[in-house]
C-alpha positions in Angstrom: 265.2 104.4 39.2 266.4 101.1 37.6 267.0 99.5 41.2 263.5 100.6 42.2 261.7 99.1 39.2 263.9 96.1 39.3 262.7 95.2 42.9 259.4 93.9 41.6 260.4 90.9 39.4 256.8 90.5 37.8 255.6 94.1 37.1 255.4 94.8 33.4 257.4 97.8 32.1 256.9 99.7 28.9 259.8 101.9 27.8 259.1 104.6 25.1 261.6 106.6 23.2 263.3 107.2 19.8 265.5 104.7 18.1 268.9 104.6 19.4 268.1 106.0 22.8 269.0 102.9 24.8 265.7 101.2 25.5 267.2 97.7 25.4 270.0 98.8 27.8 267.4 99.9 30.2 265.4 96.8 29.9 268.6 94.5 30.5 269.6 96.9 33.5 266.2 96.3 35.0 266.4 92.4 34.6 270.0 92.2 35.9 269.2 94.2 39.0 266.0 92.2 39.7 265.6 89.0 41.9 265.2 87.1 38.5 268.8 88.1 37.3 270.0 84.3 37.2 267.0 83.5 35.0 267.0 84.1 31.3 266.6 87.3 29.7 264.9 86.7 26.3 264.7 89.3 23.6 262.4 89.5 20.6 262.3 92.2 17.8 258.7 92.4 17.0 259.5 94.3 14.0 262.1 91.8 12.5 259.8 88.9 12.7 257.2 88.5 9.8 253.7 89.0 11.2 252.8 85.4 10.2 255.7 84.0 12.4 255.6 86.1 15.4 253.0 83.8 17.2 255.0 80.7 16.8 258.4 82.7 18.0 256.5 83.9 21.2 254.4 81.0 21.9 256.1 78.0 20.3 254.5 75.5 18.2 253.7 71.8 18.2 254.7 69.4 15.6 252.6 69.6 12.5 250.9 72.8 13.4 251.7 74.3 10.0 253.7 73.3 6.9 257.3 73.2 7.8 256.7 72.8 11.6 259.5 70.7 13.0 259.0 67.1 13.8 259.1 67.7 17.4 257.6 71.2 17.9 259.6 74.0 19.5 259.4 76.1 22.6 258.6 79.9 22.1 260.5 82.7 23.6 257.9 82.9 26.4 258.9 79.5 27.5 262.6 80.4 27.1 262.1 83.5 29.5 260.5 81.4 32.3 261.2 82.9 35.7 263.1 85.8 34.1 262.3 88.5 31.6 260.7 88.6 28.1 261.9 91.7 26.3 259.5 92.6 23.5 261.4 95.3 21.5 259.3 97.4 19.1 256.0 96.1 20.5 254.0 98.5 18.5 254.6 96.2 15.4 252.7 93.3 16.6 249.6 92.4 14.7 246.2 92.8 16.4 245.9 88.9 16.4 249.3 88.6 18.3 248.3 91.4 20.7 245.1 89.6 21.6 247.3 86.4 22.6 249.9 88.4 24.3 247.0 90.1 26.3 245.7 86.8 27.5 249.2 85.7 28.5 249.6 88.9 30.6 246.2 88.6 32.2 246.4 84.9 33.0 250.1 83.8 32.8 248.8 81.1 30.3 248.8 80.3 26.6 248.8 77.6 24.0 251.4 76.7 21.6 250.4 77.3 17.9 248.5 74.0 17.1 248.5 72.9 20.5 245.9 71.9 23.0 247.8 71.7 26.3 247.5 75.1 28.4 251.0 76.3 29.4 251.7 78.4 32.4 254.9 80.4 32.7 255.8 83.1 35.1 258.0 85.9 33.5 258.3 89.5 33.6 257.6 91.4 30.4 259.3 94.4 29.5 258.3 96.3 26.2 259.7 99.1 24.2 258.7 101.0 21.2 259.6 104.1 19.3 255.8 104.5 18.0 253.2 106.7 19.5 251.0 103.9 21.0 248.2 106.5 22.0 247.7 107.5 18.4 247.8 103.9 17.3 245.2 103.2 19.9 243.2 106.0 18.3 243.9 104.7 14.8 242.6 101.2 15.8 246.2 99.6 15.4 246.8 98.9 19.0 244.7 97.5 21.8 244.1 99.9 24.6 243.8 97.1 27.2 247.2 95.8 26.2 248.8 99.2 26.5 247.6 99.4 30.1 248.9 95.8 30.9 252.2 96.4 29.2 252.6 99.8 31.0 252.1 99.2 34.7 255.3 101.2 34.9 256.0 103.5 31.9 259.5 105.0 31.2 259.8 107.8 28.6 263.5 108.1 27.4 264.6 111.4 26.6 265.1 112.5 22.9 268.5 112.4 21.4 268.1 116.0 20.6 267.8 117.2 24.2 270.9 118.8 25.8 272.7 116.8 28.4 271.6 119.2 31.2 267.9 118.6 30.4 268.2 114.9 31.2 267.6 113.6 34.6 269.9 110.4 35.3 268.2 107.1 36.0 
């Protein structure tokens, strides 16, 4: 399965499953078996970064974009993953504002750094993972339906830790 998914170096993958089921291992296996394996594999834990900082972490920022912004600005993780893979762990924790900007990037391959006016173009594969029920979040207005479909061109459901080993089909 991993080799099949890895063959398409730009198809987005959404990995769903409980905490501790190895979603990040699957993401890295897809990256390192893809034609992009020599390019960066950038990881961001969307749940660990405060909501007011996630956009600058993903998209970077220009100098003076906000108080405390570095004198020269900063590349974001999307730029760091150019021609490789961006792994968005716990993507269900993104704010609706960050979801909108991520959707635009997925649709057009372009974005602006926070505080920037220069349009950036980057090619990277996006692999996302979540332990949340995104369909319920969509129903509750907490996750964008269009983003869900963009992220999950290929969807992978990782078996629960409570399943017996003979119930699990190997990847």
